Residue, then its C-alpha position, 0 to 999 in steps of 0.5 A: m227849774t233850778t237845783d241850787i239848794h244853797e241859801h241866798a239872802a233873797d230866800r228870807a223873803y219867803t219867810p211869810q209864805l212859809r209861815r202862812s202855809a204851815p201856821a201851826e207848825a211855824a208857831s210851834f217851831s218859834a215857840f220851841m226855839a224861844s223856849t230852848v235857845g232863847r231861854k233866859d232862866g235855864a241852868i245854861p246862861p243865854k250867851y252859852r246857849e247861843l254859843i252852842a247854837l252857833g257851834v251847831a250852825l257851823t257844823t250844819q253849815c246853815q248860813f241863816c243860823i250862823s248870821s242870826h246866832t252871831g248877831v244875838l251873840k254880839k248883843l249878848g256881849a260875846t267877844e270876837e275871841e269867843i266866836a273864834e274859839t267856837v269856830f275852832i271847837a266846831a271845826a274840831l268836832r266836824a273833823g272828829a266826825a270825819y275821822t270816826h266815819g273813816m272807821v266806818a269806811m274801813r269796815h265797808f272796805d273790808n266787807a266789800a266784795e272784790 
């Protein structure tokens, strides 16, 4: 048994099996994604929706999401500069979360028994 939990390109071959094994949930997930990230008529334009999705994918480190959203962004006319800025915005927020969690660590340190 393997303990490797990282995504591999070959993992995409399991998509039909996963969808077939939970068809109602898979359909609901697809509809949810289409009606949120893929929405065309919202107050937030499609390219901005995809830039937000990419930023989230970068912070959650989902390789498949990064690939998918970057591909859609290219089709939507996003520039290299927009992708790069999204990367650094996501990095700053990820770093900010580490900083604020550092405050939690300090609280735990202060409250730890000696």
